[in-house]
C-alpha positions in Angstrom: 0.1 -0.7 0.0 1.7 3.5 -0.6 0.9 5.4 1.9 1.7 9.3 1.2 3.1 11.6 3.7 1.1 14.9 3.3 3.7 16.8 4.2 5.3 15.5 1.2 3.1 16.6 -1.3 3.2 19.3 -3.5 1.2 22.0 -1.7 -1.1 22.4 -5.2 -2.2 19.0 -4.5 -3.2 19.1 -1.0 -4.9 22.7 -2.2 -6.9 20.6 -4.5 -8.2 18.2 -2.1 -9.8 21.0 0.2 -11.2 23.6 -2.6 -15.1 20.9 -3.0 -15.4 21.9 0.7 -15.0 25.7 0.5 -17.6 28.0 -0.5 -19.9 25.2 -1.5 -23.1 26.4 0.6 -25.4 28.6 -2.7 -25.3 31.0 -0.2 -21.8 32.1 0.5 -21.5 34.4 -1.8 -24.5 36.8 0.1 -22.6 39.7 2.4 -22.0 37.8 6.3 -22.4 41.5 8.0 -25.5 44.1 8.2 -23.1 46.7 6.0 -21.4 44.3 4.0 -22.7 45.5 1.3 -22.8 48.7 1.8 -18.9 48.8 2.2 -18.6 46.6 -0.8 -20.7 48.9 -3.0 -18.4 52.3 -1.8 -15.3 50.5 -2.3 -16.0 48.9 -5.6 -19.2 50.7 -6.9 -21.8 49.1 -8.0 -21.7 44.7 -8.9 -22.0 43.3 -11.8 -25.0 41.6 -14.0 -23.7 38.3 -12.0 -23.8 40.2 -8.4 -20.3 40.0 -8.4 -18.4 43.5 -7.2 -15.5 44.4 -9.3 -13.0 47.2 -8.7 -12.9 49.5 -12.3 -9.3 49.1 -13.2 -9.2 53.0 -13.2 -10.7 53.8 -10.2 -8.5 54.6 -7.3 -9.2 53.6 -2.8 
């Protein structure tokens, strides 16, 4: 039996093992704090059609 020491595996391989455990809940993209939506709008402007806040390249923060 091939037993692999976790520390000897490349970091990328270890990361991939955990990717399916992160942000799988359908509401993972929703605000978790009462004012989070407002803060994101102040920082990045209005969300795009997919509801994602993206900073404009020319926007200064």
